[in-house]
C-alpha positions, 0 to 999 in steps of 0.5 A, a space after each residue: 578007847 574013844 566012843 566018837 573021836 579019833 586022835 591025829 595019826 601023827 604026833 606024840 604025847 606030852 609027858 610029865 616029870 616032877 610036875 614039869 612038861 616033857 614036850 616032843 617036837 610034835 605034840 598032840 594037843 586036844 582042843 575045845 572049840 567052845 561055845 557061841 563065839 568059839 566058832 569064830 575065835 578058835 580058827 583064828 587062834 589055831 591060824 596064828 599059832 600055827 603061823 607062829 610055830 611055823 615061822 619060828 622053827 621052819 618045820 622043825 616043830 608042829 602042833 597035831 591038833 586033836 579036836 575034843 568036845 565040851 558044852 553045847 557042841 558036845 551035846 549035839 554029838 553025844 546027846 542031850 546034857 553030855 556037856 562033859 563026855 568021857 571022850 573029852 576027859 580021857 583025851 586031856 588026861 592022856 595028852 596032857 596039855 589042852 586049849 579051849 574056847 569059852 563054854 557055856 555054864 549048864 543050866 539045871 542040875 548036874 554040873 555047876 560049871 564046866 571050867 570048874 569041873 575041868 580044874 577039879 577033875 584034873 586037879 588044876 590047882 593053879 589058875 594063872 592070869 597074866 595082866 599086861 598092857 599092849 600099847 594102843 589098847 583103849 583103857 579106862 586108866 591114865 597109865 595102864 602100861 604100868 600094870 604088869 601082873 600075874 595072878 596066881 589063883 588057887 583053883 580047888 578050895 575055898 567056897 569054889 569047892 562048891 560044898 554048900 546046902 540050900 536054905 531050909 534043907 534038912 542038912 542045913 538045918 541039922 548043921 545050923 542047930 549043931 553049930 549053934 548048940 554045940 560048936 560055937 558055945 564051946 568056942 570062947 572067942 566066938 562069944 555069943 554068936 548065932 547063925 540065923 535059922 533061915 541061912 544057907 550054908 557054905 564051907 570054905 576050906 583052905 588046906 596047908 598043902 593046897 596053899 603051899 603048892 600054889 605059893 610054890 608054882 608062883 615062887 618058881 615062876 617069880 625066879 624066872 622073871 627079871 630081877 625087878 620083877 621077882 616078887 610074890 604077893 600073898 593077897 588074903 582077908 586074914 585080918 578077918 578070917 584068921 584060920 583060912 585066909 590068915 593061914 594062907 598067908 602064914 603057910 606062904 611065909 613058911 613055904 618061902 623061908 624054908 623050901 625057898 630059903 636061899 632064894 627068898 626074903 620076906 618084907 619084914 626081913 628085909 626091913 630088919 636087914 636094911 636097918 642093920 646095913 644102915 647102922 651096924 651097931 643097931 640094937 634089936 630092941 631099936 630095930 624092933 621099933 623101927 619096923 613096928 612104929 606102934 612098938 612103945 604102945 605094945 605089951 612087954 610080951 609083945 615087945 619081946 616077941 618082936 624083939 626075938 623076931 629080929 634077933 632070929 632073923 640076924 642070926 639066921 640070914 644075915 650071912 646069906 641075905 645081909 649087905 644088900 644081898 637080899 635085894 637079889 632075892 625074891 620078895 614075898 610080901 602080903 596084902 590085904 585083899 581089899 587094899 590090893 584092889 586099890 593098889 593095882 590101880 594107884 601103885 600097879 608098878 609095885 607089883 609082879 606075882 600076886 598069889 591068892 585064893 580062889 574067890 579073892 583071885 576071881 575078883 582080882 584077876 578080872 579087875 586087873 584085866 579091866 585096867 589093861 583093856 578087858 576080859 578080851 585081852 585076858 588069857 588064862 591057864 589052869 595048871 597042875 602037876 600032871 596036866 594044863 588047860 589053857 583057856 578064854 576068860 570071857 563068856 560065850 556071847 552067843 548073840 555075836 556068834 558066827 558073825 566074825 566080829 568078836 576079839 579072839 585076843 583072850 584065846 590067842 594070848 592063852 595060846 601064847 601061855 601054851 607056847 611058853 609053858 611048852 618051852 616054845 618061847 620063840 614062837 610065843 614072842 612072835 605072837 606077842 610081837 604080832 598082836 602088839 604091833 596090830 594094836 599099836 597100828 589101830 588093826 583091831 576088832 570092833 570092841 576095841 575100835 569103837 573105844 579108840 580116839 578117833 574111832 577106827 573102822 574095825 577088823 573082822 575077827 579073821 582079819 585081826 588074825 591075819 594082821 597079827 600074822 603080818 606083824 611077825 616080821 
């Protein structure tokens, strides 16, 4: 089955049932060391994870690690340009859960990004990025502890699907001509718009099925959180891109109010119900005026639509969600993408789970990570219905490779996400406690040490791992 690698002689496979992992006590988990600083941060990560599992379960559970290859290290073993060998793909597919360090993006033709390739090959449609603050971590923000969000980023669609054509290519020119002469004039809302003839062309597909499976996973996650954190915010630019980003918002609401009707309430529904609770005799027209301040300036047709919305909500869910019952439901709302960037800084404690499309999610997850201390502390997971890959969210930083100095926090916290995904919460909690206590005691690597006031003597990467383990107890 494998050309150059051999699975562990002990351990069992993780299987899946309806998108959920069934985990044995001794799972075999493939790992990719990673390029550049992966040589330092993976050994530190493995040591911390193994120690946490041992302390938590006293030998009753154990991970059997299976080394597989990708990136530059794969080329050394498999040959030039073999950045993602079949052995690795087979192992991830067979064992279901994997973890990896940072990977180099290949230069030249072929694979555009190894990370994107893995997501698309295994249909890992949900990129999950928690952003929470650990006390003592240097941050450019005054109150970073107020931000505790999880970004659910759609992973397989949007412009990251990579369907595009170079400016001046035959296909690009043909498409532009066809769009300008046939399709754009045939759509009245586009008016006299024309695409410049010297343009590159990219396609931005957003599907209903892709959008709803992401929102479904986000809502399921929200249901597992404490009551005060049960909120899903649909992030989009639907005010401009109505049939892609706007559709993502609409499809998210549709899923929440159909499949999760008993567990969810939308923000507008909560306004309608709250208004009626405060004044049981409130007419639908008066309620409509309260939820839409511009109601009196609307056309009669639009007014009728809002009144109808109020009547429909009250008739449909007053019995199940009224009289403040909606306060115990998952709140689903939406925000414009550019607005949410400022709100995670100015009103961070108002958000919990942010569900977004690919490009917006890429920007937003890095911005949120910056608030709580940077990508060095940012974990990530790519999850599908039959596979999950946990990963570092930062780059390879080759100039620091082999110096035992970089922060392994991103991969360690990705390992925490993996432990939680396995259902091994006790081990995950130990790592979070150990890491948090190490930082609070100013036992950190150089990237954090130099930003502390006053600066402290940094630990080596391996020493940071040891400090985390010592704080388990």
